[in-house]
C-alpha positions in Angstrom: 0.0 0.0 0.0 2.8 2.4 0.9 4.4 1.9 -2.6 1.1 2.7 -4.3 0.6 5.8 -2.1 4.0 7.0 -3.3 3.4 6.0 -6.9 0.0 7.7 -7.4 1.2 11.3 -7.0 4.4 10.4 -8.9 2.4 9.1 -11.9 0.0 12.0 -11.7 2.9 14.4 -12.0 4.5 12.4 -14.8 1.2 12.3 -16.7 0.8 16.0 -16.4 4.3 17.0 -17.6 4.1 14.6 -20.5 1.2 16.5 -22.0 2.4 20.0 -21.2 4.5 21.9 -23.8 8.2 21.3 -23.0 8.9 24.9 -22.0 6.0 25.0 -19.6 6.9 21.5 -18.1 10.5 22.6 -17.5 9.3 25.9 -15.9 7.2 23.8 -13.6 10.3 21.8 -12.8 12.2 24.9 -11.9 9.5 25.9 -9.4 9.4 22.4 -7.9 13.2 22.6 -7.4 12.8 25.9 -5.6 10.0 24.4 -3.4 12.2 21.4 -2.6 14.9 23.7 -1.4 12.5 25.3 1.1 11.2 22.0 2.3 14.5 20.0 2.4 16.5 21.9 5.0 18.6 18.8 5.9 19.6 18.3 2.3 20.4 22.0 2.0 22.8 21.6 4.9 24.4 18.5 3.4 24.9 20.4 0.1 26.4 23.4 2.0 28.8 21.2 3.9 29.9 19.3 0.7 30.5 22.5 -1.2 32.4 24.2 1.6 34.7 21.2 1.9 35.2 20.8 -1.8 35.8 24.5 -2.4 37.1 26.1 0.9 37.9 29.3 -1.0 34.3 29.9 -1.9 32.5 32.6 0.2 29.2 31.6 2.0 27.3 33.8 -0.5 28.8 31.9 -3.4 27.9 28.6 -1.8 24.3 29.8 -1.2 24.0 30.9 -4.8 25.3 27.6 -6.0 22.7 25.7 -3.9 19.9 27.9 -5.3 21.0 27.1 -8.8 21.5 23.4 -8.1 17.9 23.0 -6.8 16.5 24.8 -9.8 18.6 22.6 -12.1 17.6 19.4 -10.3 13.9 20.3 -10.6 14.2 20.9 -14.3 16.2 17.7 -14.8 13.7 15.6 -12.9 10.8 16.8 -15.1 12.8 16.2 -18.2 13.6 12.7 -17.0 9.9 12.0 -16.8 9.4 12.9 -20.4 12.8 12.0 -22.0 11.0 9.5 -24.3 9.1 12.4 -25.8 12.2 13.4 -27.7 12.1 12.0 -31.2 14.7 11.4 -33.9 17.3 13.7 -35.6 15.0 16.6 -35.5 15.0 16.8 -31.7 18.7 16.1 -31.6 19.3 19.1 -33.8 16.9 21.2 -31.8 17.8 20.5 -28.3 21.2 18.7 -28.2 24.7 19.9 -29.2 26.8 16.8 -29.3 30.6 17.3 -29.4 33.3 14.8 -30.2 31.1 11.7 -30.7 34.0 10.4 -32.9 35.8 9.6 -29.6 33.2 7.0 -28.8 33.3 5.6 -32.3 37.1 5.3 -32.1 36.9 3.5 -28.8 34.3 1.0 -30.2 36.5 0.3 -33.3 38.9 -1.5 -31.0 36.2 -4.2 -30.6 36.3 -4.4 -26.8 33.2 -2.4 -26.1 33.5 0.9 -24.2 32.8 2.2 -20.7 31.1 5.6 -21.0 32.0 7.2 -17.7 29.6 9.8 -16.3 28.0 11.2 -13.1 24.8 12.6 -11.7 25.8 15.8 -13.5 23.8 18.0 -15.9 21.1 16.0 -17.6 22.6 12.6 -17.1 19.7 10.9 -18.8 20.4 12.7 -22.1 22.5 9.8 -23.5 19.6 7.4 -23.1 17.9 9.4 -25.9 20.6 10.5 -28.3 23.1 7.6 -28.1 20.8 5.0 -29.7 19.6 7.6 -32.1 23.2 8.1 -33.3 23.5 4.3 -33.9 25.4 3.3 -30.7 24.3 0.0 -29.0 23.9 1.3 -25.5 23.4 -0.3 -22.1 22.8 1.6 -18.9 24.0 0.4 -15.5 21.3 1.4 -13.0 20.5 0.7 -9.4 16.9 -0.4 -8.9 14.8 2.2 -7.1 13.3 1.4 -3.7 9.8 1.7 -5.1 9.5 -1.0 -7.9 6.5 0.8 -9.5 8.6 4.0 -10.0 11.6 1.9 -11.1 9.4 0.2 -13.7 8.4 3.6 -15.1 12.0 4.7 -15.5 13.1 1.4 -17.0 10.3 1.7 -19.6 11.4 5.3 -20.4 15.0 4.2 -20.9 14.2 1.2 -23.0 11.9 3.2 -25.2 14.8 4.6 -27.2 16.5 1.2 -27.6 18.6 1.0 -24.5 19.1 -2.1 -22.4 19.3 -1.9 -18.6 22.0 -3.7 -16.5 21.0 -4.1 -12.8 24.0 -2.7 -10.8 23.4 -5.3 -8.2 24.4 -7.9 -10.7 26.8 -5.5 -12.4 30.1 -7.2 -13.3 28.7 -10.1 -15.2 26.2 -8.0 -17.1 28.7 -5.3 -17.9 31.3 -7.8 -19.2 28.7 -9.5 -21.4 27.7 -6.2 -22.9 31.4 -5.2 -23.5 32.0 -8.5 -25.2 29.2 -7.6 -27.6 31.1 -4.3 -28.3 28.4 -2.2 -26.7 28.8 1.2 -25.0 28.1 0.7 -21.3 27.1 3.9 -19.5 28.0 4.1 -15.8 27.5 6.8 -13.2 30.5 6.5 -10.9 29.9 9.3 -8.4 27.9 7.5 -5.6 28.9 6.2 -2.2 29.6 2.5 -2.3 31.0 0.7 0.7 32.0 -2.9 1.3 33.4 -5.6 -0.9 34.4 -4.3 -4.3 35.1 -0.7 -3.2 38.1 1.3 -2.2 38.6 4.6 -0.4 39.8 7.0 -3.1 40.1 10.8 -3.0 37.3 12.9 -4.5 37.6 16.6 -4.3 40.4 16.1 -1.8 38.5 14.0 0.6 38.4 10.2 1.0 35.3 8.7 -0.6 34.1 5.1 -0.8 34.1 4.3 -4.5 33.4 1.1 -6.5 36.5 -0.6 -7.8 34.6 -3.1 -10.0 34.8 -0.8 -13.0 38.5 -0.2 -12.5 39.2 -4.0 -12.3 37.2 -4.8 -15.4 38.7 -2.0 -17.4 42.2 -2.8 -16.3 42.0 -6.6 -16.7 40.3 -6.5 -20.2 41.9 -3.3 -21.4 38.5 -1.7 -22.0 38.6 1.9 -23.4 36.9 4.5 -21.3 35.3 7.6 -22.6 34.1 10.3 -20.1 30.9 12.0 -21.2 28.8 14.8 -19.7 25.6 16.6 -20.8 25.3 20.2 -19.5 22.1 22.1 -19.4 22.3 25.5 -21.1 20.4 28.6 -20.0 17.9 28.1 -22.8 17.3 24.5 -21.7 19.1 22.9 -24.5 22.0 20.5 -23.8 25.7 20.6 -24.6 26.9 17.0 -24.6 30.6 16.4 -24.6 32.6 13.2 -25.2 36.2 13.2 -24.0 39.1 11.4 -25.6 39.3 7.7 -24.8 41.9 6.3 -22.4 42.9 2.8 -21.2 43.8 2.0 -17.6 47.4 0.7 -17.3 49.1 -1.6 -14.8 48.2 -4.7 -12.8 45.4 -5.6 -10.4 47.4 -4.9 -7.2 45.7 -3.0 -4.5 48.0 0.0 -5.1 47.2 0.1 -8.8 43.5 -0.4 -8.4 43.5 2.6 -6.0 45.5 4.7 -8.4 43.2 3.9 -11.3 40.1 4.4 -9.3 41.5 7.8 -8.3 42.0 8.6 -12.0 38.4 7.8 -12.7 37.3 10.1 -9.8 39.5 12.8 -11.3 37.7 12.5 -14.6 34.4 13.1 -12.8 35.9 16.0 -10.8 36.9 17.7 -14.0 33.4 17.3 -15.4 31.8 18.7 -12.2 34.2 21.6 -12.1 32.9 22.7 -15.5 29.6 23.7 -13.8 29.5 22.9 -10.1 25.8 24.0 -9.9 24.8 21.0 -12.0 26.1 18.2 -9.7 24.1 16.4 -7.0 25.8 18.1 -4.0 23.0 17.0 -1.6 24.1 13.4 -1.9 26.1 12.2 1.1 29.1 11.2 -1.0 31.7 11.5 1.8 30.3 9.3 4.5 32.6 8.3 7.3 34.0 4.8 7.5 31.5 4.0 10.3 28.4 4.7 8.2 26.7 2.5 5.6 
């Protein structure tokens, strides 16, 4: 019953924004983000602490301004996620998406080993679920199932509607390896707290952060090319999508090298976030202590 009580208002909102004109739907998302900031004081405090620790040189006024912009952005992005399957074909790519350096992904796939597309909860991170299949890339998305299976089913349908496949992150390594062997692009968001077996404590914005090492181990063992990619929302609510030049992790699978390579992946994400810090998910408790789950 609780899951249905959560799902009913969710699907009501999703149904509304799917029939609204895009501009009006995203304007509603911006207002929802502003409302969320007022109602989520605890999350605001987490974001403030994270920003102050990551950028100690920033003034309190700059931190507050960044938080305001972040909540607006998250509200807009949430609404666009609910309707991402409304984008259609090359016409909408040309209208709403500026895609730079897609040849880097093509070059990586030409090696025949598949490719890990490294990204984060930054900008409009669901953009690739639309435009990558449209550009002809066989794409699979690694995703953690949501707590509410009804909501999770909704987003899985949205992602699959454009031709993507979903890999359950809880069964990650096997599914990822199978996709790579089929020479697919596997999209992974690597900026979340993950503690326990298969993780290491690697620096992220100068602070120790529990980070999965599974991707590092797969990419190192099988010499899988990695392409970092981020999609930034522009002031006119179009998206600037950037692929970075591919790289391959070097060295062995020793603990020291796994940590060094995982740190390198974190640095790629840091660089992406630093391009526009207001578009990252600063309210996530990324830097939990070693005593917390």
